[in-house]
Each structure stands twice: as C-alpha cells, then as structure tokens.
DOTIRO-735442 format. One record per residue (C-alpha): residue in one letter; x, y, z. Coordinates in nm, 4 decimals. Layout:
@residuo->a X->X Y->Y Z->Z
...
! end
This chain:
@residuo->m X->0.0634 Y->-2.1461 Z->-3.9353
@residuo->l X->0.4103 Y->-2.2568 Z->-4.0320
@residuo->v X->0.4449 Y->-2.4715 Z->-3.7196
@residuo->v X->0.1073 Y->-2.6395 Z->-3.7769
@residuo->l X->0.1862 Y->-2.7136 Z->-4.1414
@residuo->t X->0.5275 Y->-2.8518 Z->-4.0467
@residuo->v X->0.3619 Y->-3.0980 Z->-3.8097
@residuo->v X->0.1114 Y->-3.2025 Z->-4.0787
@residuo->l X->0.3866 Y->-3.2531 Z->-4.3357
@residuo->a X->0.5987 Y->-3.4523 Z->-4.0925
@residuo->d X->0.3031 Y->-3.6771 Z->-4.0274
@residuo->a X->0.2210 Y->-3.7220 Z->-4.3962
@residuo->f X->0.5737 Y->-3.7726 Z->-4.5287
@residuo->l X->0.7580 Y->-3.9321 Z->-4.2363
@residuo->i X->0.5520 Y->-4.0609 Z->-3.9445
@residuo->e X->0.2860 Y->-4.2483 Z->-4.1442
@residuo->p X->0.5338 Y->-4.4179 Z->-4.3849
@residuo->l X->0.7533 Y->-4.5264 Z->-4.0942
@residuo->h X->0.4499 Y->-4.6587 Z->-3.9132
@residuo->d X->0.3549 Y->-4.8608 Z->-4.2222
@residuo->g X->0.6885 Y->-5.0398 Z->-4.2314
@residuo->g X->0.9422 Y->-4.8080 Z->-4.3859
@residuo->v X->0.9848 Y->-4.5374 Z->-4.6428
@residuo->q X->0.9729 Y->-4.6950 Z->-4.9920
@residuo->w X->0.9076 Y->-4.5314 Z->-5.3231
@residuo->q X->0.6023 Y->-4.6963 Z->-5.4727
@residuo->g X->0.5027 Y->-4.4279 Z->-5.7178
@residuo->l X->0.2381 Y->-4.1630 Z->-5.6766
@residuo->g X->-0.1028 Y->-4.1481 Z->-5.8269
@residuo->l X->-0.2496 Y->-3.8235 Z->-5.9486
@residuo->d X->-0.4602 Y->-3.7721 Z->-5.6340
@residuo->a X->-0.1674 Y->-3.8368 Z->-5.3991
@residuo->l X->0.0600 Y->-3.6113 Z->-5.6031
@residuo->e X->-0.1943 Y->-3.3275 Z->-5.5966
@residuo->w X->-0.2462 Y->-3.3631 Z->-5.2196
@residuo->q X->0.1230 Y->-3.3680 Z->-5.1353
@residuo->a X->0.2013 Y->-3.0823 Z->-5.3739
@residuo->t X->-0.0726 Y->-2.8787 Z->-5.2052
@residuo->l X->0.0758 Y->-2.9468 Z->-4.8613
@residuo->l X->0.4248 Y->-2.8494 Z->-4.9775
@residuo->g X->0.2938 Y->-2.5316 Z->-5.1391
@residuo->a X->0.1019 Y->-2.4386 Z->-4.8257
@residuo->w X->0.4232 Y->-2.4775 Z->-4.6271
@residuo->v X->0.6476 Y->-2.2885 Z->-4.8713
@residuo->v X->0.4325 Y->-1.9721 Z->-4.8838
@residuo->p X->0.4429 Y->-1.8816 Z->-4.5094
@residuo->a X->0.8062 Y->-1.9968 Z->-4.4955
@residuo->v X->0.9002 Y->-1.7495 Z->-4.7708
@residuo->v X->0.6968 Y->-1.4711 Z->-4.6057
@residuo->l X->0.8716 Y->-1.5355 Z->-4.2739
@residuo->a X->1.2161 Y->-1.5363 Z->-4.4387
@residuo->v X->1.1430 Y->-1.2078 Z->-4.6179
@residuo->g X->1.0084 Y->-1.0528 Z->-4.2971
@residuo->l X->1.3208 Y->-1.1480 Z->-4.1041
@residuo->g X->1.5465 Y->-1.0278 Z->-4.3829
@residuo->l X->1.3764 Y->-0.6876 Z->-4.4065
@residuo->h X->1.3132 Y->-0.6525 Z->-4.0341
@residuo->g X->1.5075 Y->-0.3274 Z->-4.0111
@residuo->r X->1.2869 Y->-0.1650 Z->-4.2765
@residuo->l X->0.9503 Y->-0.3166 Z->-4.1933
@residuo->v X->0.9558 Y->-0.2884 Z->-3.8127
@residuo->r X->1.0256 Y->0.0409 Z->-3.6365
@residuo->a X->1.2840 Y->0.0018 Z->-3.3613
@residuo->r X->1.1804 Y->0.0914 Z->-3.0092
@residuo->f X->1.2315 Y->0.4603 Z->-2.9432
@residuo->r X->1.5278 Y->0.5491 Z->-2.7264
@residuo->a X->1.6205 Y->0.9018 Z->-2.6273
@residuo->v X->1.9770 Y->0.9010 Z->-2.7605
@residuo->d X->1.9563 Y->1.2447 Z->-2.9186
@residuo->g X->2.2727 Y->1.4422 Z->-2.8479
@residuo->s X->2.0970 Y->1.7813 Z->-2.8532
@residuo->q X->2.0307 Y->1.8089 Z->-2.4791
@residuo->a X->2.2915 Y->2.0822 Z->-2.4375
@residuo->a X->2.1252 Y->2.2840 Z->-2.7129
@residuo->l X->1.7910 Y->2.2518 Z->-2.5366
@residuo->v X->1.9322 Y->2.3783 Z->-2.2055
@residuo->a X->2.0884 Y->2.6789 Z->-2.3801
@residuo->m X->1.7634 Y->2.7599 Z->-2.5611
@residuo->l X->1.5655 Y->2.7291 Z->-2.2370
@residuo->r X->1.7628 Y->3.0190 Z->-2.0940
@residuo->d X->1.7457 Y->3.2398 Z->-2.4025
@residuo->g X->1.3999 Y->3.1566 Z->-2.5379
@residuo->d X->1.0473 Y->3.1420 Z->-2.4029
@residuo->a X->0.9495 Y->2.7832 Z->-2.3181
@residuo->g X->0.6815 Y->2.8625 Z->-2.0632
@residuo->s X->0.6569 Y->2.7457 Z->-1.7057
@residuo->l X->0.6937 Y->2.3739 Z->-1.7865
@residuo->g X->0.9873 Y->2.4004 Z->-2.0259
@residuo->h X->1.2537 Y->2.2610 Z->-1.7917
@residuo->m X->1.0734 Y->1.9256 Z->-1.7877
@residuo->g X->1.2087 Y->1.8705 Z->-2.1377
@residuo->t X->1.5564 Y->1.8137 Z->-1.9924
@residuo->w X->1.4452 Y->1.5063 Z->-1.7968
@residuo->h X->1.5676 Y->1.1538 Z->-1.8585
@residuo->g X->1.3788 Y->0.9711 Z->-2.1352
@residuo->n X->1.3175 Y->1.2759 Z->-2.3551
@residuo->a X->1.4786 Y->1.3438 Z->-2.6905
@residuo->t X->1.5260 Y->1.6864 Z->-2.8480
@residuo->w X->1.4364 Y->1.7941 Z->-3.1998
@residuo->v X->1.6244 Y->2.1076 Z->-3.3068
@residuo->h X->1.4930 Y->2.3236 Z->-3.5874
@residuo->p X->1.7203 Y->2.3052 Z->-3.8960
@residuo->a X->1.7574 Y->2.6836 Z->-3.8961
@residuo->g X->1.8172 Y->2.6970 Z->-3.5210
@residuo->l X->1.4887 Y->2.8764 Z->-3.4516
@residuo->g X->1.4019 Y->2.6562 Z->-3.1576
@residuo->a X->1.3730 Y->2.3059 Z->-3.0173
@residuo->v X->1.1059 Y->2.0601 Z->-2.9074
@residuo->a X->1.1465 Y->1.8050 Z->-2.6288
@residuo->y X->0.9505 Y->1.4870 Z->-2.6946
@residuo->r X->0.9303 Y->1.1128 Z->-2.6440
@residuo->v X->0.7750 Y->0.8428 Z->-2.8609
@residuo->h X->0.5359 Y->0.5718 Z->-2.7463
@residuo->g X->0.4151 Y->0.3392 Z->-3.0169
@residuo->d X->0.3866 Y->0.5640 Z->-3.3208
@residuo->v X->0.2952 Y->0.8798 Z->-3.1252
@residuo->a X->0.5448 Y->1.1601 Z->-3.0555
@residuo->l X->0.4412 Y->1.3289 Z->-2.7303
@residuo->t X->0.5900 Y->1.6735 Z->-2.6797
@residuo->v X->0.6817 Y->1.8014 Z->-2.3348
@residuo->s X->0.4707 Y->2.1168 Z->-2.3159
@residuo->d X->0.5501 Y->2.4202 Z->-2.5364
@residuo->p X->0.8340 Y->2.4450 Z->-2.7895
@residuo->v X->1.1511 Y->2.6214 Z->-2.6776
@residuo->c X->1.1723 Y->2.9265 Z->-2.9021
@residuo->a X->1.0873 Y->3.2932 Z->-2.9335
@residuo->a X->0.7175 Y->3.3760 Z->-2.9570
@residuo->a X->0.7642 Y->3.5092 Z->-3.3112
@residuo->d X->0.9078 Y->3.1746 Z->-3.4302
@residuo->r X->0.6564 Y->2.9530 Z->-3.2509
@residuo->a X->0.4309 Y->2.8823 Z->-3.5513
@residuo->v X->0.7216 Y->2.7864 Z->-3.7778
@residuo->v X->0.8773 Y->2.5578 Z->-3.5162
@residuo->l X->0.5457 Y->2.3824 Z->-3.4487
@residuo->r X->0.4725 Y->2.3152 Z->-3.8146
@residuo->d X->0.8235 Y->2.2006 Z->-3.8993
@residuo->f X->0.8303 Y->1.9621 Z->-3.6021
@residuo->a X->0.4946 Y->1.8179 Z->-3.7125
@residuo->d X->0.6322 Y->1.7681 Z->-4.0658
@residuo->s X->0.9395 Y->1.5938 Z->-3.9234
@residuo->c X->0.7163 Y->1.3547 Z->-3.7268
@residuo->e X->0.5057 Y->1.2725 Z->-4.0298
@residuo->r X->0.8158 Y->1.1861 Z->-4.2337
@residuo->k X->0.9121 Y->0.9360 Z->-3.9640
@residuo->g X->0.5638 Y->0.7848 Z->-3.9481
@residuo->w X->0.4820 Y->0.9371 Z->-3.6082
@residuo->v X->0.1636 Y->1.1096 Z->-3.5012
@residuo->p X->0.2616 Y->1.4451 Z->-3.3436
@residuo->a X->0.0756 Y->1.5167 Z->-3.0188
@residuo->f X->0.1422 Y->1.8472 Z->-2.8439
@residuo->t X->0.0936 Y->1.7668 Z->-2.4754
@residuo->s X->0.0230 Y->2.0079 Z->-2.1861
@residuo->v X->0.0664 Y->2.3148 Z->-2.4057
@residuo->h X->-0.0595 Y->2.6608 Z->-2.3193
@residuo->e X->-0.3136 Y->2.8792 Z->-2.4953
@residuo->p X->-0.0776 Y->3.0459 Z->-2.7507
@residuo->v X->0.0251 Y->2.7064 Z->-2.8898
@residuo->r X->-0.3361 Y->2.5892 Z->-2.9025
@residuo->e X->-0.4383 Y->2.8987 Z->-3.0965
@residuo->i X->-0.1689 Y->2.8458 Z->-3.3609
@residuo->l X->-0.2518 Y->2.4800 Z->-3.4174
@residuo->a X->-0.6290 Y->2.5291 Z->-3.3995
@residuo->a X->-0.5998 Y->2.7833 Z->-3.6818
@residuo->d X->-0.4520 Y->2.5007 Z->-3.8930
@residuo->g X->-0.7453 Y->2.2714 Z->-3.8152
@residuo->w X->-0.5946 Y->2.0663 Z->-3.5300
@residuo->t X->-0.8120 Y->1.9259 Z->-3.2504
@residuo->a X->-0.7556 Y->2.0541 Z->-2.8955
@residuo->l X->-0.8671 Y->1.8851 Z->-2.5729
@residuo->p X->-0.8211 Y->2.0295 Z->-2.2203
@residuo->v X->-0.6144 Y->1.7901 Z->-2.0078
@residuo->g X->-0.5516 Y->1.9926 Z->-1.6937
@residuo->v X->-0.5218 Y->2.3286 Z->-1.5270
@residuo->e X->-0.2052 Y->2.5079 Z->-1.4183
@residuo->a X->-0.2113 Y->2.7262 Z->-1.1072
@residuo->v X->0.0075 Y->3.0363 Z->-1.1505
@residuo->l X->0.0693 Y->3.2645 Z->-0.8551
@residuo->d X->0.1578 Y->3.6335 Z->-0.8980
@residuo->v X->0.4162 Y->3.6758 Z->-0.6214
@residuo->t X->0.4307 Y->4.0539 Z->-0.6629
@residuo->a X->0.0855 Y->4.0719 Z->-0.5016
@residuo->f X->0.1137 Y->3.7684 Z->-0.2731
@residuo->s X->0.0803 Y->3.8043 Z->0.1038
@residuo->l X->-0.0366 Y->3.6006 Z->0.4020
@residuo->s X->-0.2950 Y->3.8534 Z->0.5101
@residuo->g X->-0.6676 Y->3.8206 Z->0.4560
@residuo->k X->-0.9336 Y->3.5667 Z->0.5464
@residuo->k X->-0.8619 Y->3.3436 Z->0.2449
@residuo->r X->-0.4991 Y->3.2948 Z->0.3572
@residuo->q X->-0.5886 Y->3.1770 Z->0.7075
@residuo->d X->-0.4555 Y->2.8241 Z->0.6439
@residuo->l X->-0.1237 Y->2.9654 Z->0.5235
@residuo->r X->-0.0844 Y->3.1899 Z->0.8266
@residuo->t X->-0.1723 Y->2.9018 Z->1.0577
@residuo->a X->0.0920 Y->2.6796 Z->0.8994
@residuo->s X->0.3548 Y->2.9552 Z->0.9169
@residuo->n X->0.2794 Y->3.0357 Z->1.2807
@residuo->r X->0.2855 Y->2.6699 Z->1.3789
@residuo->a X->0.6219 Y->2.6246 Z->1.2093
@residuo->d X->0.7618 Y->2.9155 Z->1.4098
@residuo->r X->0.6270 Y->2.7701 Z->1.7353
@residuo->e X->0.7652 Y->2.4206 Z->1.6704
@residuo->g X->1.1047 Y->2.5417 Z->1.5480
@residuo->v X->1.0521 Y->2.4317 Z->1.1875
@residuo->r X->1.2548 Y->2.6362 Z->0.9412
@residuo->d X->1.2826 Y->2.6495 Z->0.5640
@residuo->a X->1.6041 Y->2.5806 Z->0.3705
@residuo->w X->1.6501 Y->2.6998 Z->0.0086
@residuo->t X->1.9193 Y->2.4799 Z->-0.1468
@residuo->t X->2.0067 Y->2.2267 Z->-0.4182
@residuo->f X->2.0335 Y->1.8496 Z->-0.4035
@residuo->g X->2.4075 Y->1.8603 Z->-0.4677
@residuo->a X->2.4639 Y->2.1017 Z->-0.1778
@residuo->l X->2.2930 Y->1.8801 Z->0.0800
@residuo->s X->2.4877 Y->1.7112 Z->0.3542
@residuo->d X->2.4964 Y->1.3313 Z->0.3460
@residuo->t X->2.2445 Y->1.3134 Z->0.6291
@residuo->h X->1.9942 Y->1.5475 Z->0.4656
@residuo->r X->2.0389 Y->1.3769 Z->0.1279
@residuo->h X->1.9566 Y->1.0372 Z->0.2773
@residuo->e X->1.6512 Y->1.1843 Z->0.4512
@residuo->v X->1.5240 Y->1.3383 Z->0.1280
@residuo->e X->1.5757 Y->1.0086 Z->-0.0552
@residuo->a X->1.3956 Y->0.8190 Z->0.2217
@residuo->i X->1.0947 Y->1.0532 Z->0.2109
@residuo->c X->1.0615 Y->1.0279 Z->-0.1687
@residuo->t X->1.1163 Y->0.6514 Z->-0.1733
@residuo->r X->0.8635 Y->0.5861 Z->0.1028
@residuo->w X->0.6034 Y->0.8026 Z->-0.0679
@residuo->a X->0.6430 Y->0.6096 Z->-0.3956
@residuo->a X->0.6285 Y->0.2750 Z->-0.2145
@residuo->d X->0.2991 Y->0.3709 Z->-0.0487
@residuo->r X->0.1225 Y->0.4142 Z->-0.3842
@residuo->r X->-0.1108 Y->0.1344 Z->-0.4902
@residuo->l X->-0.0328 Y->0.2214 Z->-0.8524
@residuo->p X->0.3145 Y->0.2941 Z->-0.9960
@residuo->e X->0.4504 Y->0.6447 Z->-0.9476
@residuo->m X->0.3564 Y->0.8624 Z->-1.2439
@residuo->g X->0.6231 Y->1.0036 Z->-1.4719
@residuo->f X->0.6559 Y->1.1969 Z->-1.7995
@residuo->t X->0.5697 Y->1.5507 Z->-1.6783
@residuo->l X->0.5590 Y->1.4520 Z->-1.3086
@residuo->g X->0.9042 Y->1.4401 Z->-1.1539
@residuo->g X->1.0436 Y->1.2202 Z->-0.8798
@residuo->l X->1.3665 Y->1.1576 Z->-0.6954
@residuo->r X->1.5779 Y->1.1357 Z->-1.0119
@residuo->e X->1.4775 Y->1.4856 Z->-1.1197
@residuo->l X->1.5954 Y->1.6438 Z->-0.7917
@residuo->d X->1.9623 Y->1.5877 Z->-0.8761
@residuo->d X->1.9931 Y->1.8824 Z->-1.1135
@residuo->p X->2.2031 Y->2.1931 Z->-1.0410
@residuo->d X->1.9334 Y->2.4147 Z->-1.1974
@residuo->v X->1.6605 Y->2.2759 Z->-0.9705
@residuo->r X->1.6149 Y->2.4318 Z->-0.6275
@residuo->l X->1.4867 Y->2.2540 Z->-0.3187
@residuo->m X->1.2785 Y->2.4141 Z->-0.0459
@residuo->l X->1.3080 Y->2.1875 Z->0.2571
@residuo->a X->1.1392 Y->2.1949 Z->0.5961
@residuo->l X->1.3825 Y->2.1178 Z->0.8806
@residuo->d X->1.2503 Y->2.0521 Z->1.2294
@residuo->a X->1.4043 Y->2.1657 Z->1.5571
@residuo->e X->1.6415 Y->1.8648 Z->1.5503
@residuo->d X->1.7559 Y->1.9497 Z->1.1948
@residuo->h X->1.5753 Y->1.6551 Z->1.0301
@residuo->v X->1.4080 Y->1.6930 Z->0.6909
@residuo->v X->1.0286 Y->1.6691 Z->0.7357
@residuo->g X->0.9121 Y->1.8183 Z->0.4054
@residuo->v X->1.0466 Y->1.8377 Z->0.0500
@residuo->t X->0.9500 Y->2.0562 Z->-0.2453
@residuo->s X->1.1467 Y->2.1071 Z->-0.5655
@residuo->w X->1.1298 Y->2.4043 Z->-0.8014
@residuo->l X->1.2155 Y->2.4168 Z->-1.1727
@residuo->p X->1.3554 Y->2.7407 Z->-1.3177
@residuo->v X->1.1482 Y->2.9507 Z->-1.5586
@residuo->y X->1.3434 Y->3.1749 Z->-1.7966
@residuo->e X->1.2217 Y->3.4396 Z->-2.0327
@residuo->h X->1.4650 Y->3.5887 Z->-2.2847
@residuo->g X->1.7660 Y->3.5066 Z->-2.0703
@residuo->t X->1.6178 Y->3.6273 Z->-1.7405
@residuo->l X->1.4981 Y->3.4104 Z->-1.4536
@residuo->t X->1.1344 Y->3.5124 Z->-1.4004
@residuo->g X->0.9956 Y->3.2423 Z->-1.1732
@residuo->w X->0.9879 Y->2.8870 Z->-1.0432
@residuo->t X->0.7609 Y->2.5884 Z->-1.1080
@residuo->l X->0.6670 Y->2.3420 Z->-0.8349
@residuo->d X->0.7483 Y->1.9796 Z->-0.9137
@residuo->v X->0.8082 Y->1.7342 Z->-0.6275
@residuo->m X->0.6001 Y->1.7793 Z->-0.3116
@residuo->r X->0.6568 Y->1.5207 Z->-0.0367
@residuo->r X->0.5846 Y->1.5241 Z->0.3342
@residuo->g X->0.7876 Y->1.3179 Z->0.5806
@residuo->e X->0.6320 Y->1.0943 Z->0.8441
@residuo->g X->0.7170 Y->1.3442 Z->1.1181
@residuo->g X->0.6107 Y->1.6496 Z->0.9226
@residuo->m X->0.3704 Y->1.8856 Z->1.0940
@residuo->p X->0.0235 Y->1.9391 Z->0.9462
@residuo->g X->0.0422 Y->2.2244 Z->0.6954
@residuo->v X->0.4116 Y->2.1740 Z->0.6143
@residuo->m X->0.3420 Y->2.1969 Z->0.2389
@residuo->e X->0.1500 Y->2.5218 Z->0.2806
@residuo->f X->0.4416 Y->2.6540 Z->0.4859
@residuo->l X->0.7017 Y->2.5627 Z->0.2207
@residuo->i X->0.5084 Y->2.7003 Z->-0.0763
@residuo->a X->0.4251 Y->3.0240 Z->0.1031
@residuo->r X->0.7904 Y->3.0728 Z->0.2006
@residuo->t X->0.8960 Y->3.0062 Z->-0.1610
@residuo->a X->0.6523 Y->3.2710 Z->-0.2845
@residuo->l X->0.7906 Y->3.5243 Z->-0.0382
@residuo->r X->1.1506 Y->3.4403 Z->-0.1347
@residuo->a X->1.0637 Y->3.4749 Z->-0.5039
@residuo->r X->0.9141 Y->3.8185 Z->-0.4416
@residuo->e X->1.2211 Y->3.9300 Z->-0.2475
@residuo->a X->1.4405 Y->3.8102 Z->-0.5363
@residuo->g X->1.2479 Y->4.0279 Z->-0.7824
@residuo->l X->1.0722 Y->3.7421 Z->-0.9617
@residuo->t X->0.7185 Y->3.7792 Z->-1.0928
@residuo->t X->0.5475 Y->3.4409 Z->-1.0698
@residuo->i X->0.5686 Y->3.0916 Z->-0.9350
@residuo->s X->0.3724 Y->2.8076 Z->-1.0867
@residuo->l X->0.2159 Y->2.5390 Z->-0.8719
@residuo->s X->0.2343 Y->2.3228 Z->-1.1863
@residuo->g X->-0.0523 Y->2.1546 Z->-1.3643
@residuo->t X->-0.3220 Y->1.9410 Z->-1.2073
@residuo->p X->-0.4086 Y->1.6551 Z->-1.4454
@residuo->l X->-0.7764 Y->1.6080 Z->-1.5305
@residuo->a X->-0.8813 Y->1.9311 Z->-1.3594
@residuo->v X->-1.1735 Y->2.0709 Z->-1.5591
@residuo->h X->-1.1446 Y->2.4182 Z->-1.7082
@residuo->p X->-1.4538 Y->2.6284 Z->-1.7932
@residuo->d X->-1.3569 Y->2.6199 Z->-2.1629
@residuo->a X->-1.3939 Y->2.2408 Z->-2.1739
@residuo->g X->-1.7000 Y->2.0996 Z->-2.3473
@residuo->a X->-1.9653 Y->1.9149 Z->-2.1509
@residuo->l X->-1.8620 Y->1.5703 Z->-2.2787
@residuo->v X->-1.4906 Y->1.6270 Z->-2.2115
@residuo->a X->-1.5659 Y->1.7744 Z->-1.8680
@residuo->r X->-1.7715 Y->1.4702 Z->-1.7687
@residuo->g X->-1.5044 Y->1.2321 Z->-1.8954
@residuo->s X->-1.2274 Y->1.4132 Z->-1.7067
@residuo->a X->-1.4335 Y->1.4228 Z->-1.3880
@residuo->l X->-1.5082 Y->1.0509 Z->-1.4140
@residuo->l X->-1.1425 Y->0.9558 Z->-1.4665
@residuo->a X->-1.0298 Y->1.1853 Z->-1.1843
@residuo->r X->-1.2844 Y->1.0222 Z->-0.9537
@residuo->v X->-1.1588 Y->0.6749 Z->-1.0487
@residuo->l X->-0.7957 Y->0.7675 Z->-0.9780
@residuo->e X->-0.8654 Y->0.9805 Z->-0.6677
@residuo->p X->-0.7948 Y->0.7099 Z->-0.4039
@residuo->v X->-0.4417 Y->0.6668 Z->-0.5414
@residuo->y X->-0.3271 Y->0.9898 Z->-0.7043
@residuo->g X->-0.5587 Y->1.2454 Z->-0.5414
@residuo->f X->-0.5924 Y->1.4864 Z->-0.8349
@residuo->r X->-0.9092 Y->1.6469 Z->-0.7002
@residuo->s X->-0.7573 Y->1.6862 Z->-0.3538
@residuo->l X->-0.4493 Y->1.8425 Z->-0.5142
@residuo->q X->-0.6638 Y->2.0956 Z->-0.6974
@residuo->r X->-0.8419 Y->2.1942 Z->-0.3750
@residuo->f X->-0.5047 Y->2.2303 Z->-0.2026
@residuo->k X->-0.3767 Y->2.4717 Z->-0.4686
@residuo->e X->-0.6842 Y->2.6903 Z->-0.4380
@residuo->k X->-0.5619 Y->2.8024 Z->-0.0944
@residuo->f X->-0.2963 Y->3.0228 Z->-0.2553
@residuo->g X->-0.5240 Y->3.2352 Z->-0.4731
@residuo->a X->-0.3467 Y->3.1462 Z->-0.7979
@residuo->r X->-0.4998 Y->3.2098 Z->-1.1367
@residuo->h X->-0.5920 Y->2.9080 Z->-1.3475
@residuo->e X->-0.4521 Y->2.8559 Z->-1.6963
@residuo->p X->-0.5738 Y->2.5655 Z->-1.9116
@residuo->l X->-0.3349 Y->2.3028 Z->-2.0413
@residuo->w X->-0.4196 Y->2.1443 Z->-2.3756
@residuo->l X->-0.3579 Y->1.8269 Z->-2.5714
@residuo->v X->-0.3538 Y->1.9123 Z->-2.9432
@residuo->v X->-0.3663 Y->1.6381 Z->-3.2083
@residuo->p X->-0.4054 Y->1.6471 Z->-3.5885
@residuo->t X->-0.7618 Y->1.5077 Z->-3.6016
@residuo->p X->-1.0233 Y->1.3626 Z->-3.3639
@residuo->l X->-0.9484 Y->1.0174 Z->-3.5102
@residuo->h X->-0.6022 Y->1.0304 Z->-3.3503
@residuo->v X->-0.7367 Y->1.0773 Z->-2.9953
@residuo->p X->-0.7601 Y->0.7042 Z->-2.9014
@residuo->r X->-0.4028 Y->0.6328 Z->-3.0173
@residuo->v X->-0.2683 Y->0.9394 Z->-2.8393
@residuo->a X->-0.4621 Y->0.8531 Z->-2.5213
@residuo->r X->-0.3046 Y->0.5067 Z->-2.5185
@residuo->a X->0.0409 Y->0.6592 Z->-2.5675
@residuo->l X->-0.0197 Y->0.9065 Z->-2.2840
@residuo->a X->-0.1241 Y->0.6275 Z->-2.0497
@residuo->t X->0.1967 Y->0.4417 Z->-2.1311
@residuo->a X->0.4071 Y->0.7550 Z->-2.0831
@residuo->y X->0.2580 Y->0.8519 Z->-1.7473
@residuo->v X->0.2285 Y->0.5017 Z->-1.5984
@residuo->p X->0.4788 Y->0.2814 Z->-1.7854
@residuo->g X->0.4737 Y->0.0056 Z->-1.5248
@residuo->l X->0.0965 Y->-0.0411 Z->-1.5135
@residuo->r X->-0.0052 Y->-0.4080 Z->-1.4749
@residuo->p X->-0.3370 Y->-0.5896 Z->-1.4184
@residuo->k X->-0.2463 Y->-0.6289 Z->-1.0495
@residuo->h X->-0.2400 Y->-0.2490 Z->-1.0168
@residuo->l X->-0.5911 Y->-0.2207 Z->-1.1583
@residuo->w X->-0.7040 Y->-0.4775 Z->-0.9030
@residuo->a X->-0.5357 Y->-0.2703 Z->-0.6299
@residuo->l X->-0.7208 Y->0.0369 Z->-0.7556
@residuo->r X->-1.0509 Y->-0.1519 Z->-0.7325
@residuo->q X->-0.9677 Y->-0.2546 Z->-0.3759
@residuo->a X->-0.8805 Y->0.1059 Z->-0.2908
@residuo->h X->-1.2233 Y->0.2158 Z->-0.4107
@residuo->r X->-1.3855 Y->-0.0504 Z->-0.1969
@residuo->r X->-1.1992 Y->0.0675 Z->0.1125
@residuo->t X->-1.2860 Y->0.4288 Z->0.0329
@residuo->d X->-1.6548 Y->0.3429 Z->-0.0008
@residuo->v X->-1.6518 Y->0.1520 Z->0.3286
@residuo->t X->-1.4744 Y->0.4396 Z->0.5064
@residuo->a X->-1.7178 Y->0.6931 Z->0.3631
@residuo->a X->-2.0168 Y->0.4840 Z->0.4691
@residuo->g X->-1.8789 Y->0.4452 Z->0.8211
@residuo->a X->-1.8018 Y->0.8148 Z->0.8488
@residuo->e X->-2.1496 Y->0.9072 Z->0.7286
@residuo->a X->-2.3056 Y->0.6744 Z->0.9823
@residuo->g X->-2.0920 Y->0.8251 Z->1.2576
@residuo->g X->-2.1560 Y->1.1828 Z->1.1519
@residuo->a X->-1.7965 Y->1.2501 Z->1.0396
@residuo->r X->-1.6569 Y->1.3441 Z->0.7034
@residuo->p X->-1.4071 Y->1.1029 Z->0.5436
@residuo->t X->-1.0540 Y->1.2169 Z->0.4802
@residuo->s X->-0.8766 Y->1.0712 Z->0.1782
@residuo->q X->-0.5178 Y->0.9595 Z->0.1830
@residuo->a X->-0.4365 Y->1.2242 Z->-0.0753
@residuo->g X->-0.5972 Y->1.4915 Z->0.1397
@residuo->r X->-0.3896 Y->1.3912 Z->0.4436
@residuo->r X->-0.0757 Y->1.4073 Z->0.2329
! end
C-alpha cells in the first residue's frame, strides 16, 4: 500500500507539474487542497504503521526458534536416573531444546515450529513427578505464547493429560519385544531362523560396536550405506523422532553391523539406550539400513542377534521403535481411516505399512503412541507443525515425485496382476 501511494503522490506532486512546464506555486483551491491533503494523509498512516512495526519488531514478532538451550547435560544425566521411556534418548538429538523443571523434578525435550512446542516423547522424570512436570511445562509454553503438543507419548502420559481435559490422538504403534522369552524356535520365527542360517552359510557375522570405535574403512562404508539410502528417497529423509547418519555418532548409541565374508559392512542398525532408575534395561532400534550387497533377510538377522545379545546381558526388552500412522485398536473409526489413507499415500516412499508387517515377524507386543493437545481446535496447527518437523525440506517438486511414484506403483501392480504375480514395493525389498 505504501509503495502504491508513493507512486500516486509522485505522479500528482512531481511528474504532472513537470510535464506541464515546471513546478510553480499558483495557489490551491479548496477542492485541490482537500484532494492533496487526503493523498498525504493516506500516505502518512501506513508509513507511521510501518515505522512503528520496525521499531517494535523485537516485541511484536517472535524470533525463529533455535535450540540454544544449555541444559543438554542435565537431560543426559536425568535420562540415566529417571524414567523417560523407550524413546527418551531421542531428546538428546540435534535441534532439540531442553526445559528443566524449576525444582529439578525432571526435564522435557522439545522443539518449536511456528507457535507449537512439540515434545520428544515422554518427560524425563520419575513416575511420581510426571503429572507435575507435564503441567508446569504446559504452563511455561503458554507464558511464551506456544501451544504445547505432547508427541509420541505413551499411555501413562495420555492418562494424566486426558484427566485434565486434553485431546489425545493415536499417531503410531511401538513394537516392544520381551527378550527374556525371545527365541528363534517355532513356526512363527521361520523367517528369522532362515536369515540366521543363511548368514552362517555365507560367512556373514554380526558386530556390536559404536560409531567412534569403527575403523576408517568400516566408517566410510556405514556412511556410504546411509547416504545412498537417503539419496534414493523421492521425498526428503524424515527427521524429528527418526534418526539418520548424524545420530549414529554418539558414544551412548550402539551399532549392530552385518559384515560379510570379506569384512565389508552390508547392513547397519543403531540402538538407543533405555534406562530405568539408573539401570540399563533395554535398547531401542533407530537406524535400519541395508547395503547394496546385503543378503536377503539381513535386517531380520541383525535384530534377532541384538535380541539374543540383550538377553545374555540381562536386559528385559528391546523396542523396535514406533511405526508412524500404524492404527491401534483404541483409535476411533474416523482417525483410523485417516491414518490408513495417509499411510497409503506415503507407502511408495516411506513404506510405513511394509515396516509394520516386517516388525510383526518378531512377535513383539504393540503399545500405542499418542499425540496429546489442549483442545481439538489445536489439531490443525499441531499437524502443520508436525509435518514441518518430520519433513522440513518438503517442496512442491517432492509432492510431484510422490504422485509419479504412485503412478509407477499402480502400473507395476496392474502388470503383476495381469501376469499372475504379486507386486513387491520398494519398501518391502528394503
């Protein structure tokens, strides 16, 4: 508006008089004076508003959130001593900030997108202090003008917030495996036994290590596998609670690698520690990547070997992590249909449904993961913030690539049906 009015004023007060032979004061009639005063007033008002806006920019406009909180060390210490659940270690990842309770009762890892504060799973605290920590964190967010959204939390957190009138939506299912009762025997574990036997025949062995302990050769091979996998995606690699190469370089994170007979890395899995009251009780699966030369079933082989190692070490559980958009029986009909539709749309690229079928091979129990927000009216804003958090680099070209992927999938399925074969998705092959 200011630019348009400036052009109009320049034309009225400068260009037209110069065009008429020069700028000369000839007096103003009442009509001309009223017209020119109106133009000047119309220009002054937006100019003053703009000047005030620029002057008070720091107060009127919230700065972009940056995770510069210096409480990361406190979070790591609380993770070991408290009870943060199976996904708690994700709070230490790059891009997250940490809110520490004023009385030191616990901490919450979170990140802000727009005006929504997305937590990273459950708060880090003792079970007895969980309700106080949740409510005080929500109050802190409200004072800053943020909408608190508790993301991928477990049932105990949902129960506390639901009692206060919050709205809970199921956003995924976590597969938790009881390693004390795990074995490779039985008809349902046939795929796991086949993968283990094939590994023994082909000279593939497992290596339980850390990223920092790798030799230069193995480190480069791990980096190449992770980089190639990300480059093959038609959409950007997901983040937030889904780790990648950056998250491997952590002394607390263990790697279970598959090494072939020539000592090359052909499979990579990473495992996050799970502590309970100062004791290591289990591991949570994060990165899962197969190399180009990896044998079929290499992921089954690595996860099964991790479960057996965890049992030998006296641990109780390993988590195969959450599967986004997997429908839990407690979900309502409308939410279940919406999750199924979105999972079907994203299947050619991210393979959430194929991932869920893969995890069912291990006989793990399913635990729902919830998104809890203050009211149903906040759901659209929180959904937009979640989309930005998980896929920050999403562009229109990626949506076009997703459409093309669906076209190719439909063509492949039609050809397979005509030829009497079942189609195999890219995610399923991975």
